[in-house]
C-alpha positions in Angstrom: 0.0 0.5 -0.2 1.3 3.6 -0.8 0.5 6.4 1.0 -2.1 9.0 0.2 -1.8 12.1 0.9 -4.3 13.8 2.8 -5.7 17.1 4.5 -3.6 17.6 8.4 -6.0 17.2 11.5 -5.4 15.8 14.6 -7.2 12.3 15.7 -6.5 9.7 18.2 -4.5 6.4 18.3 -5.0 4.9 21.1 -7.6 5.9 24.4 -6.6 8.0 27.1 -4.5 5.9 30.2 -5.5 6.5 33.6 -3.9 5.2 37.2 -4.9 5.8 40.4 -2.1 7.6 42.6 -1.3 8.1 46.0 1.8 9.7 46.4 3.7 11.4 43.9 7.2 11.6 43.1 9.3 13.6 40.5 12.4 13.8 38.2 13.8 17.1 36.7 15.6 17.2 32.9 16.6 21.0 33.0 16.9 22.6 29.3 18.4 25.9 30.0 19.8 26.3 26.1 16.7 25.0 24.7 14.4 27.4 27.3 13.0 23.8 28.0 11.3 21.5 30.9 11.1 18.1 31.5 9.5 16.8 33.7 8.7 13.6 35.1 5.5 12.8 37.0 6.0 9.1 38.6 8.4 7.6 35.7 4.5 7.3 34.5 3.8 10.5 31.9 5.9 14.1 31.9 4.9 17.1 30.3 7.5 19.8 29.4 7.1 23.6 30.6 9.1 25.4 27.6 10.0 29.2 26.2 7.9 32.5 28.3 6.0 30.2 30.4 10.1 28.9 31.3 11.7 32.5 31.4 8.5 32.9 33.8 9.6 29.7 36.5 12.6 31.9 37.5 15.3 30.2 39.8 12.8 27.2 40.5 12.6 25.3 43.8 10.7 21.6 44.0 8.2 23.9 44.9 7.8 25.0 43.1 7.3 22.0 40.8 5.3 20.6 43.0 2.8 23.5 42.1 3.3 22.7 38.2 2.3 19.2 38.8 -0.9 19.3 41.4 -2.5 22.6 38.6 -1.4 20.8 36.0 -3.3 17.2 36.6 -5.4 18.9 39.6 -4.0 17.3 42.6 -4.3 18.2 45.8 -2.5 17.3 48.8 -3.6 14.8 51.9 
Protein backbone atom coordinates (compact mmCIF):
# COMPACT_ATOMS: atom_id res chain seq x y z
CA UNK A 1 0.00 0.00 0.00
CA UNK A 2 1.37 3.38 -0.95
CA UNK A 3 0.85 6.44 1.26
CA UNK A 4 -1.83 8.86 0.13
CA UNK A 5 -2.04 12.55 0.95
CA UNK A 6 -4.88 13.87 3.11
CA UNK A 7 -5.67 17.17 4.78
CA UNK A 8 -3.72 17.40 8.06
CA UNK A 9 -5.90 16.61 11.06
CA UNK A 10 -5.50 15.33 14.62
CA UNK A 11 -6.91 11.92 15.49
CA UNK A 12 -6.84 9.78 18.63
CA UNK A 13 -4.40 6.94 18.08
CA UNK A 14 -4.82 5.22 21.42
CA UNK A 15 -7.38 5.56 24.20
CA UNK A 16 -6.39 7.58 27.25
CA UNK A 17 -4.55 5.70 29.98
CA UNK A 18 -5.46 6.40 33.57
CA UNK A 19 -3.93 5.35 36.87
CA UNK A 20 -4.84 5.90 40.49
CA UNK A 21 -2.01 7.44 42.47
CA UNK A 22 -1.62 8.20 46.17
CA UNK A 23 1.96 9.46 46.24
CA UNK A 24 3.76 11.91 44.03
CA UNK A 25 7.36 11.74 42.86
CA UNK A 26 9.10 13.60 40.08
CA UNK A 27 12.39 14.23 38.41
CA UNK A 28 13.38 17.02 36.10
CA UNK A 29 15.59 17.48 33.08
CA UNK A 30 16.47 21.15 32.53
CA UNK A 31 17.77 22.40 29.18
CA UNK A 32 18.40 26.12 29.70
CA UNK A 33 19.82 26.61 26.20
CA UNK A 34 16.60 25.35 24.60
CA UNK A 35 14.49 27.00 27.36
CA UNK A 36 12.84 23.65 28.15
CA UNK A 37 12.13 21.89 31.44
CA UNK A 38 10.95 18.27 31.28
CA UNK A 39 9.08 17.05 34.35
CA UNK A 40 8.66 13.29 34.71
CA UNK A 41 5.91 12.39 37.20
CA UNK A 42 5.85 9.03 39.02
CA UNK A 43 7.95 7.55 36.20
CA UNK A 44 4.69 7.23 34.28
CA UNK A 45 3.96 10.53 32.55
CA UNK A 46 5.79 13.69 31.60
CA UNK A 47 5.18 17.24 30.48
CA UNK A 48 7.30 20.19 29.39
CA UNK A 49 7.53 23.82 30.37
CA UNK A 50 8.98 25.78 27.44
CA UNK A 51 9.60 29.23 26.03
CA UNK A 52 8.03 32.15 27.91
CA UNK A 53 6.58 29.79 30.54
CA UNK A 54 10.10 28.50 31.18
CA UNK A 55 11.41 32.06 31.50
CA UNK A 56 8.61 32.94 33.94
CA UNK A 57 9.75 30.15 36.30
CA UNK A 58 12.98 31.98 37.05
CA UNK A 59 14.86 30.25 39.88
CA UNK A 60 12.54 27.30 40.42
CA UNK A 61 12.52 25.06 43.50
CA UNK A 62 10.91 21.75 44.45
CA UNK A 63 7.92 23.74 45.71
CA UNK A 64 7.59 25.36 42.26
CA UNK A 65 7.65 21.97 40.52
CA UNK A 66 5.19 20.52 43.02
CA UNK A 67 2.80 23.40 42.30
CA UNK A 68 3.12 22.86 38.54
CA UNK A 69 2.30 19.17 38.89
CA UNK A 70 -0.64 19.73 41.25
CA UNK A 71 -2.09 22.34 38.89
CA UNK A 72 -1.44 20.35 35.71
CA UNK A 73 -3.23 17.22 36.95
CA UNK A 74 -5.76 18.85 39.29
CA UNK A 75 -4.34 17.13 42.37
CA UNK A 76 -4.76 18.09 46.03
CA UNK A 77 -2.43 17.43 48.94
CA UNK A 78 -3.70 14.91 51.49
